[in-house]
VEXTORVEX-157135 format. One record per residue (C-alpha): x, y, z. Coordinates in nm, 4 decimals, always signed. Example, Ala and Ser with C-alpha at 12.3 -4.5 7.8 and 13.67 -1.06 7.14 Angstrom:
NODE         x         y         z
NODE   +1.2300   -0.4500   +0.7800
NODE   +1.3670   -0.1060   +0.7140
***
This chain:
NODE         x         y         z
NODE   +7.6570   +0.7436   -4.5687
NODE   +7.4812   +0.9711   -4.8391
NODE   +7.4360   +0.9802   -5.2017
NODE   +7.7425   +1.1220   -5.3342
NODE   +7.7345   +1.2628   -5.7231
NODE   +7.8490   +0.8954   -5.8838
NODE   +7.6039   +0.7220   -5.6798
NODE   +7.3226   +0.9579   -5.7903
NODE   +7.3917   +0.9235   -6.1161
NODE   +7.3830   +0.5489   -6.1731
NODE   +7.1101   +0.5080   -5.9830
NODE   +6.8764   +0.8258   -6.1132
NODE   +6.8536   +0.6736   -6.4678
NODE   +6.7398   +0.3773   -6.3448
NODE   +6.4818   +0.4866   -6.1182
NODE   +6.3762   +0.7960   -6.3092
NODE   +6.0324   +0.6480   -6.4127
NODE   +5.9857   +0.5243   -6.1060
NODE   +6.0363   +0.8526   -5.9548
NODE   +5.8023   +1.0311   -6.1908
NODE   +5.4539   +0.8792   -6.1693
NODE   +5.2418   +0.5934   -5.9759
NODE   +5.1915   +0.3040   -6.1431
NODE   +4.8963   +0.2210   -6.2879
NODE   +4.7332   -0.0399   -6.1194
NODE   +4.5172   -0.3129   -6.3456
NODE   +4.2161   -0.4746   -6.2484
NODE   +4.3069   -0.7853   -6.0421
NODE   +4.6411   -0.6464   -5.9193
NODE   +4.8058   -0.9630   -5.7816
NODE   +4.9721   -0.8247   -5.4975
NODE   +4.8730   -0.6592   -5.1596
NODE   +4.9367   -0.3123   -5.1969
NODE   +5.0792   -0.0386   -4.9181
NODE   +5.0637   +0.3006   -4.9389
NODE   +5.2855   +0.4903   -4.6959
NODE   +5.2192   +0.8588   -4.6497
NODE   +5.5211   +1.0784   -4.5438
NODE   +5.9143   +1.0304   -4.6506
NODE   +6.0630   +1.1052   -4.2994
NODE   +6.2062   +0.8708   -4.0467
NODE   +5.8822   +0.7077   -4.0069
NODE   +5.7714   +0.6524   -4.3906
NODE   +6.0654   +0.6410   -4.5139
NODE   +6.1862   +0.3438   -4.2804
NODE   +5.8811   +0.1722   -4.2737
NODE   +5.8499   +0.1784   -4.6858
NODE   +6.2286   +0.0329   -4.7360
NODE   +6.1683   -0.2252   -4.4603
NODE   +5.8375   -0.3477   -4.5941
NODE   +5.9676   -0.3359   -4.9962
NODE   +6.3023   -0.4987   -4.8832
NODE   +6.1829   -0.8005   -4.6352
NODE   +5.8796   -0.9104   -4.8814
NODE   +6.1373   -0.9295   -5.1408
NODE   +5.8681   -0.8027   -5.4058
NODE   +5.5774   -0.9920   -5.2811
NODE   +5.3895   -0.6510   -5.1538
NODE   +5.3630   -0.3422   -5.3965
NODE   +5.4821   -0.0494   -5.1753
NODE   +5.4241   +0.3219   -5.3123
NODE   +5.5577   +0.5863   -5.0843
NODE   +5.3643   +0.9744   -5.1426
NODE   +5.6415   +1.2256   -5.0363
NODE   +5.6212   +1.6005   -5.2044
NODE   +5.9820   +1.7083   -5.1693
NODE   +6.2413   +1.5196   -5.3855
NODE   +6.4802   +1.6056   -5.1446
NODE   +6.3957   +1.5521   -4.7941
NODE   +6.5814   +1.7870   -4.5111
NODE   +6.5484   +1.6212   -4.1903
NODE   +6.4356   +1.8512   -3.8757
NODE   +6.7075   +1.6781   -3.6609
NODE   +7.0261   +1.8004   -3.6558
NODE   +6.8963   +2.1293   -3.7692
NODE   +6.9934   +2.3307   -3.4611
NODE   +7.3444   +2.2259   -3.5736
NODE   +7.3098   +2.4193   -3.8900
NODE   +7.1655   +2.7392   -3.6613
NODE   +7.4979   +2.6385   -3.4516
NODE   +7.7386   +2.6453   -3.7902
NODE   +7.8541   +2.2543   -3.7320
NODE   +7.6638   +2.1613   -4.0220
NODE   +7.5655   +2.2792   -4.3738
NODE   +7.2112   +2.2678   -4.5324
NODE   +7.3985   +1.9699   -4.7964
NODE   +7.4321   +1.7353   -4.5005
NODE   +7.0757   +1.7473   -4.4008
NODE   +6.9246   +1.6602   -4.7269
NODE   +6.8812   +1.3349   -4.8550
NODE   +6.6998   +1.1837   -5.1870
NODE   +6.4768   +0.8382   -5.2947
NODE   +6.6755   +0.7792   -5.5849
NODE   +6.7895   +0.4819   -5.4042
NODE   +6.4852   +0.3853   -5.2626
NODE   +6.2958   +0.3623   -5.5540
NODE   +6.6129   +0.1934   -5.7417
NODE   +6.5321   -0.0980   -5.4692
NODE   +6.1611   -0.1473   -5.5379
NODE   +5.9539   +0.1290   -5.3502
NODE   +5.7216   +0.3387   -5.5510
NODE   +5.7953   +0.6807   -5.4840
NODE   +5.5564   +0.9669   -5.5547
NODE   +5.6393   +1.3146   -5.5518
NODE   +5.3037   +1.4635   -5.5009
NODE   +5.0655   +1.5396   -5.2269
NODE   +4.8170   +1.3228   -5.0457
NODE   +4.5042   +1.5608   -5.0089
NODE   +4.2577   +1.2929   -4.8905
NODE   +4.1678   +0.9345   -4.8098
NODE   +3.8573   +0.7178   -4.8813
NODE   +3.8241   +0.4804   -4.6053
NODE   +3.5616   +0.2431   -4.7359
NODE   +3.7246   +0.2705   -5.1295
NODE   +4.0641   +0.1968   -4.9146
NODE   +4.2137   +0.4978   -5.2027
NODE   +4.4098   +0.7989   -5.1515
NODE   +4.3703   +1.1286   -5.3621
NODE   +4.6691   +1.3079   -5.4992
NODE   +4.7209   +1.6716   -5.5751
NODE   +4.7658   +1.6346   -5.9160
NODE   +4.4938   +1.4189   -6.0060
NODE   +4.3934   +1.0397   -5.9604
NODE   +4.4227   +0.8307   -5.6527
NODE   +4.5781   +0.5146   -5.5350
NODE   +4.4397   +0.1902   -5.4092
NODE   +4.5844   +0.0278   -5.0685
NODE   +4.5312   -0.2725   -4.8901
NODE   +4.7128   -0.1352   -4.5742
NODE   +4.8318   +0.2749   -4.5849
NODE   +5.0736   +0.3998   -4.3332
NODE   +5.0467   +0.7809   -4.2042
NODE   +5.3421   +0.9209   -4.0946
NODE   +5.2880   +1.3299   -4.1865
NODE   +5.4887   +1.4657   -3.9012
NODE   +5.3289   +1.8235   -3.7631
NODE   +5.0975   +2.0629   -3.8429
NODE   +5.0417   +2.3711   -3.5841
NODE   +4.7688   +2.4480   -3.4107
NODE   +4.6121   +2.8315   -3.5293
NODE   +4.5773   +3.0483   -3.2423
NODE   +4.8280   +2.9161   -3.0171
NODE   +5.0278   +3.2323   -3.0281
NODE   +4.8281   +3.5319   -3.0087
NODE   +4.9174   +3.7128   -3.3175
NODE   +5.0802   +3.4500   -3.4898
NODE   +4.9675   +3.2405   -3.7488
NODE   +5.1398   +3.0559   -4.0726
NODE   +5.0968   +3.3790   -4.2617
NODE   +5.3416   +3.5294   -4.0311
NODE   +5.6224   +3.2368   -4.0874
NODE   +5.8163   +3.4416   -4.2606
NODE   +5.8647   +3.7061   -4.0289
NODE   +5.8989   +3.5103   -3.7313
NODE   +5.9663   +3.1540   -3.8711
NODE   +5.9025   +2.8410   -3.6457
NODE   +6.1805   +2.6383   -3.8328
NODE   +6.0106   +2.3178   -3.6981
NODE   +6.0230   +2.1294   -4.0279
NODE   +6.3217   +2.0841   -4.1685
NODE   +6.4307   +2.3036   -4.5036
NODE   +6.3778   +2.6601   -4.6262
NODE   +6.2361   +2.7698   -4.2974
NODE   +6.5883   +2.6701   -4.1050
NODE   +6.7504   +2.8695   -4.3815
NODE   +6.5514   +3.1848   -4.3248
NODE   +6.6159   +3.1625   -3.9294
NODE   +7.0077   +3.1134   -4.0286
NODE   +6.9723   +3.4166   -4.2377
NODE   +6.7999   +3.6365   -4.0047
NODE   +7.0272   +3.5360   -3.7381
NODE   +7.3282   +3.6171   -3.9388
NODE   +7.1452   +3.9726   -3.9772
NODE   +7.0978   +4.0582   -3.6385
NODE   +7.2315   +4.4057   -3.5403
NODE   +7.5221   +4.3950   -3.2850
NODE   +7.3780   +4.3716   -2.9446
NODE   +7.0557   +4.2803   -3.0805
NODE   +6.7731   +4.0512   -2.9111
NODE   +6.6945   +3.6540   -3.0314
NODE   +6.3819   +3.6040   -2.8889
NODE   +6.2050   +3.2042   -2.8564
NODE   +5.8313   +3.1012   -2.7738
NODE   +5.8683   +2.7699   -2.6962
NODE   +5.5821   +2.5218   -2.7594
NODE   +5.3672   +2.3402   -2.4811
NODE   +5.3543   +1.9496   -2.4257
NODE   +5.3525   +1.7664   -2.6263
NODE   +5.5703   +1.8369   -2.9306
NODE   +5.7910   +1.7347   -3.1458
NODE   +6.1718   +1.6858   -3.0442
NODE   +6.1430   +1.7616   -2.6625
NODE   +6.4899   +1.8613   -2.6236
NODE   +6.4936   +2.0411   -2.9462
NODE   +6.3987   +2.4293   -2.8862
NODE   +6.6593   +2.4442   -2.5893
NODE   +6.9227   +2.2497   -2.8396
NODE   +6.8337   +2.5665   -3.0368
NODE   +6.8619   +2.8053   -2.7936
NODE   +7.2067   +2.6231   -2.7428
NODE   +7.3124   +2.6597   -3.1065
NODE   +7.1736   +3.0293   -3.1223
NODE   +7.3896   +3.1534   -2.8419
NODE   +7.7039   +2.9499   -2.9847
NODE   +7.6297   +3.1042   -3.3226
NODE   +7.6147   +3.4723   -3.1189
NODE   +7.8593   +3.3857   -2.8764
NODE   +8.1076   +3.4124   -3.2104
NODE   +8.0052   +3.6937   -3.3922
NODE   +7.7665   +3.8577   -3.1853
NODE   +7.8758   +3.8427   -2.7994
NODE   +7.6630   +4.1589   -2.6859
NODE   +7.3456   +3.9970   -2.8138
NODE   +7.0796   +3.8826   -2.6076
NODE   +6.8420   +3.5582   -2.5969
NODE   +6.4933   +3.5663   -2.4453
NODE   +6.3044   +3.2389   -2.3849
NODE   +5.9295   +3.2834   -2.3286
NODE   +5.8391   +2.8941   -2.2211
NODE   +5.4609   +2.8061   -2.1194
NODE   +5.6502   +2.4803   -1.9282
NODE   +5.7894   +2.4926   -1.5644
NODE   +6.0023   +2.2516   -1.6756
NODE   +6.1513   +2.1105   -2.0088
NODE   +6.3549   +1.7507   -2.1562
NODE   +6.7348   +1.8036   -1.9985
NODE   +6.6551   +2.0989   -1.8175
NODE   +6.9728   +2.0762   -1.5402
NODE   +7.2191   +1.9665   -1.8312
NODE   +7.0665   +2.2730   -2.0427
NODE   +7.1122   +2.5403   -1.7190
NODE   +7.4374   +2.3668   -1.6612
NODE   +7.5695   +2.4322   -2.0122
NODE   +7.4175   +2.8017   -2.0999
NODE   +7.6117   +2.9138   -1.7391
NODE   +7.9191   +2.7471   -1.8535
NODE   +7.9493   +2.8689   -2.1900
NODE   +7.7257   +3.1295   -2.2567
NODE   +7.7085   +3.3250   -1.8755
NODE   +7.4154   +3.6101   -1.8899
NODE   +7.3400   +3.5653   -2.2499
NODE   +7.0175   +3.3780   -2.1991
NODE   +6.6837   +3.4592   -2.0147
NODE   +6.4747   +3.2173   -1.9951
NODE   +6.1269   +3.2967   -1.8721
NODE   +5.8980   +2.9769   -1.7357
NODE   +5.5414   +2.9572   -1.6663
NODE   +5.6162   +3.0611   -1.3043
NODE   +5.7187   +3.3894   -1.4389
NODE   +5.3930   +3.4498   -1.6945
NODE   +5.6266   +3.2855   -1.9813
NODE   +5.2656   +3.1092   -2.0756
NODE   +5.1001   +3.4732   -2.1392
NODE   +5.2527   +3.5269   -2.4457
NODE   +5.1772   +3.7606   -2.7360
NODE   +5.3569   +3.8535   -3.0552
NODE   +5.3514   +4.1248   -3.3174
NODE   +5.5341   +4.0566   -3.6448
NODE   +5.4690   +4.3717   -3.8040
NODE   +5.6366   +4.5184   -3.5406
NODE   +5.8606   +4.2959   -3.4590
NODE   +5.7643   +4.2799   -3.0858
NODE   +5.7183   +4.0129   -2.8304
NODE   +5.5184   +4.0581   -2.4596
NODE   +5.5679   +3.8437   -2.2007
NODE   +5.2820   +3.8594   -1.9393
NODE   +5.2307   +4.2152   -2.0422
NODE   +5.5991   +4.3561   -2.0890
NODE   +5.6724   +4.4317   -2.4625
NODE   +5.9809   +4.3879   -2.5901
NODE   +6.1281   +4.4955   -2.9281
NODE   +6.3320   +4.2052   -3.0641
NODE   +6.5473   +4.1846   -3.4001
NODE   +6.4560   +3.7822   -3.4368
NODE   +6.1765   +3.6091   -3.3470
NODE   +6.1569   +3.1900   -3.3430
NODE   +5.7609   +3.1033   -3.2758
NODE   +5.7366   +2.7512   -3.2227
NODE   +5.3343   +2.7179   -3.1559
NODE   +5.1430   +2.4365   -3.0225
NODE   +5.1534   +2.1423   -3.2559
NODE   +4.8979   +1.8666   -3.3981
NODE   +4.9304   +1.5640   -3.6302
NODE   +4.9923   +1.6254   -3.9911
NODE   +4.6846   +1.7398   -4.2005
NODE   +4.6216   +1.4245   -4.3841
NODE   +4.5532   +1.2073   -4.0289
NODE   +4.2666   +1.4536   -3.9898
NODE   +4.1696   +1.4117   -4.2982
NODE   +4.1846   +1.0455   -4.2726
NODE   +3.9621   +1.0672   -3.9751
NODE   +4.1916   +0.8843   -3.7834
NODE   +4.2922   +1.1833   -3.4944
NODE   +4.0989   +1.2301   -3.1680
NODE   +4.1861   +1.5948   -3.0940
NODE   +4.5035   +1.6925   -3.2188
NODE   +4.6787   +1.3350   -3.2526
NODE   +4.6168   +0.9992   -3.4182
NODE   +4.5499   +0.7240   -3.0988
NODE   +4.7229   +0.4072   -3.1981
NODE   +4.7774   +0.0346   -3.1020
NODE   +5.0924   -0.0186   -2.9319
NODE   +5.1360   -0.3563   -3.0652
NODE   +5.1440   -0.2783   -3.4320
NODE   +5.0782   +0.0931   -3.4523
NODE   +4.7634   +0.0503   -3.6265
NODE   +4.4904   +0.3376   -3.5933
NODE   +4.2366   +0.2890   -3.2882
NODE   +3.9718   +0.4293   -3.5732
NODE   +4.0735   +0.1847   -3.8491
NODE   +4.2870   -0.1416   -3.8389
NODE   +4.3842   -0.0969   -4.2032
NODE   +4.5270   +0.2427   -4.1677
NODE   +4.8871   +0.2919   -3.9343
NODE   +4.9798   +0.5910   -3.7959
NODE   +5.3733   +0.6257   -3.7262
NODE   +5.5748   +0.9112   -3.5620
NODE   +5.4936   +1.2634   -3.4271
NODE   +5.1337   +1.2109   -3.5391
NODE   +5.0683   +0.9500   -3.3299
NODE   +4.9190   +0.9563   -2.9678
NODE   +5.0559   +0.6273   -2.8353
NODE   +5.1906   +0.6358   -2.4866
NODE   +5.5262   +0.6825   -2.3470
NODE   +5.7416   +0.7549   -2.6181
NODE   +5.8987   +1.1352   -2.7325
NODE   +5.8011   +1.2479   -3.0542
NODE   +6.1394   +1.2200   -3.2124
NODE   +6.3257   +1.0781   -3.5379
NODE   +6.4475   +0.7974   -3.3230
NODE   +6.1298   +0.6829   -3.2345
NODE   +5.9524   +0.6969   -3.5792
NODE   +6.1983   +0.5149   -3.6914
NODE   +6.1593   +0.2213   -3.4252
NODE   +5.7949   +0.2397   -3.4350
NODE   +5.8511   +0.1849   -3.7809
NODE   +6.0282   -0.1352   -3.8118
NODE   +5.7441   -0.2473   -3.5609
NODE   +5.4678   -0.1306   -3.8091
NODE   +5.6676   -0.2836   -4.1237
NODE   +5.6769   -0.6056   -3.9625
NODE   +5.3238   -0.6069   -3.8778
NODE   +5.2268   -0.5304   -4.1768
NODE   +5.4197   -0.7820   -4.3783
NODE   +5.2673   -1.0509   -4.1353
NODE   +4.9075   -0.9483   -4.2254
NODE   +4.9826   -0.9791   -4.5802
NODE   +5.1994   -1.2517   -4.6375
NODE   +5.1649   -1.4859   -4.3266
NODE   +5.4915   -1.4100   -4.2337
NODE   +5.5837   -1.4273   -3.8506
NODE   +5.5457   -1.1078   -3.6380
NODE   +5.7926   -1.0213   -3.3595
NODE   +5.6680   -0.9110   -3.0457
NODE   +5.6876   -0.5381   -3.0418
NODE   +5.9551   -0.3457   -2.8766
NODE   +6.0935   +0.0103   -2.8905
NODE   +6.3742   +0.2533   -2.8069
NODE   +6.4440   +0.5905   -2.8526
NODE   +6.7565   +0.8320   -2.7642
NODE   +6.7573   +1.2154   -2.8097
NODE   +7.1073   +1.3851   -2.8226
NODE   +7.1897   +1.7386   -2.7909
NODE   +7.4305   +1.9637   -2.8551
NODE   +7.5224   +2.2746   -2.6006
NODE   +7.8305   +2.3920   -2.7294
NODE   +8.1290   +2.2359   -2.8996
NODE   +8.2447   +1.8562   -2.8184
NODE   +7.9572   +1.9165   -2.5481
NODE   +7.7009   +1.6510   -2.6147
NODE   +7.4065   +1.5061   -2.3652
NODE   +7.1702   +1.2531   -2.4441
NODE   +6.8456   +1.0702   -2.2977
NODE   +6.6929   +0.7686   -2.3896
NODE   +6.4715   +0.4622   -2.3094
NODE   +6.3403   +0.1277   -2.4175
NODE   +5.9586   +0.0743   -2.3906
NODE   +5.7291   -0.2452   -2.4885
NODE   +5.4272   -0.2401   -2.5778
NODE   +5.1117   -0.2718   -2.3492
NODE   +4.7394   -0.3213   -2.3974
NODE   +4.6775   +0.0639   -2.3216
NODE   +5.0130   +0.2008   -2.4550
NODE   +5.3440   +0.2265   -2.5313
NODE   +5.5047   +0.2072   -2.2007
NODE   +5.8473   +0.3200   -2.0747
NODE   +6.0577   +0.0078   -1.9352
NODE   +6.3485   +0.2146   -1.8302
NODE   +6.5824   +0.5106   -1.9214
NODE   +6.8973   +0.6880   -1.8808
NODE   +7.0388   +1.0265   -1.9133
NODE   +7.3695   +1.2572   -1.9190
NODE   +7.4738   +1.3543   -1.5571
NODE   +7.5873   +1.7253   -1.4584
NODE   +7.9357   +1.7699   -1.4024
NODE   +8.0396   +1.4969   -1.6575
NODE   +8.3942   +1.4864   -1.7903
NODE   +8.4935   +1.7230   -2.1444
NODE   +8.6018   +1.3534   -2.2615
NODE   +8.2526   +1.2016   -2.1671
NODE   +8.0591   +1.4787   -2.3499
NODE   +8.2974   +1.4521   -2.6373
NODE   +8.1964   +1.0865   -2.7022
NODE   +7.8066   +1.1351   -2.6694
NODE   +7.8753   +1.4212   -2.9312
NODE   +8.0500   +1.1640   -3.1651
NODE   +7.8022   +0.8881   -3.0705
NODE   +7.5117   +1.1206   -3.2091
NODE   +7.6658   +1.1696   -3.5270
NODE   +7.7122   +0.7913   -3.6124
NODE   +7.3344   +0.7641   -3.5112
NODE   +7.2750   +1.0542   -3.7729
NODE   +7.4650   +0.8450   -4.0306
NODE   +7.3136   +0.5258   -3.9521
NODE   +6.9303   +0.6356   -3.9140
NODE   +6.9742   +0.8386   -4.2799
NODE   +7.1100   +0.5192   -4.4331
NODE   +6.8401   +0.3044   -4.3062
NODE   +6.5745   +0.5398   -4.4225
NODE   +6.7229   +0.6066   -4.7388
NODE   +6.8614   +0.2845   -4.8165
NODE   +7.2469   +0.4522   -4.8805
***
């Protein structure tokens, strides 16, 4: 379910004051205060569950700069022509109407001693517990010749929204018989099947609109998630269009020139028409500013997602270093529920249940050709540990692949309702 015009108008007026600015906390504020930074699959879910399950006992504030949040998951289907951009956009009106104080601003710093979060618009918000779910940022210099100043010439499109639209526009503008290049990221990175679903969706679009075009994938890894499934699908649907260059063939020795629009792989320069550079990743900047990262990611305790650097700060989703779970929207949503239960218990004395986690990552290869991989997990002293898993098989029937795709559509509707309360 998504917010339609009637529902949005009905809730928008009631929520307007809540959306416009943070509350002013009086001295001696009686309720415990939770501040959540980041309104995606982790942060939005955690904020909504804490507010809902505490029944008003906890004051919950969500800090998210965008008024319409575009999911990165399912954005590849927009590139492939299966979704419109509006299908991926979600607002916070219903969440605000249900009791979460939504502040549309950037969090610019965390004072762990004073327990406050600074805002770009001025002022700060106090917290008793702080939940960080900022997603990813990129590691400077991880692809020679590329930095954020080049993201308009060679988009990453690994954060939902305008970058995704830009990449689609470039795809549409490719000349007949042109070349699309992708520089794939090293491990670990957001949504492990994501780059290869993207290759599939780009191929699907080109196959229908520019069938003599070519795709080059320069990959620093020797293998990738669902590799056999994707390669089977590429052979079945896009034979001869996709050239995947892995680590063994120089895929890790890559440089780009955004001005000349060239990609050099292991010394061989190629002129390209579109180049999707997906750099190495790290936790979103606010985690680093809060002092809870160890290198590029934020280590957490598996039982409740609390930071190993500060027990009053929790880190969810892509930004966390937690063990065996992939960096996916499903994972972030699962972690958020464990965290919300633990935070509510710590602040109100309510029952805390043992942590259990799950994940599934679906990918679309071609029309009604869906595949998936997933697992269940448990918390150990060392990490979130995989208990068991499953993956689609090569050679599956068309009926099963169609059912898998339809399952993914149901999941998207379910998780976005779970995140935004609609």
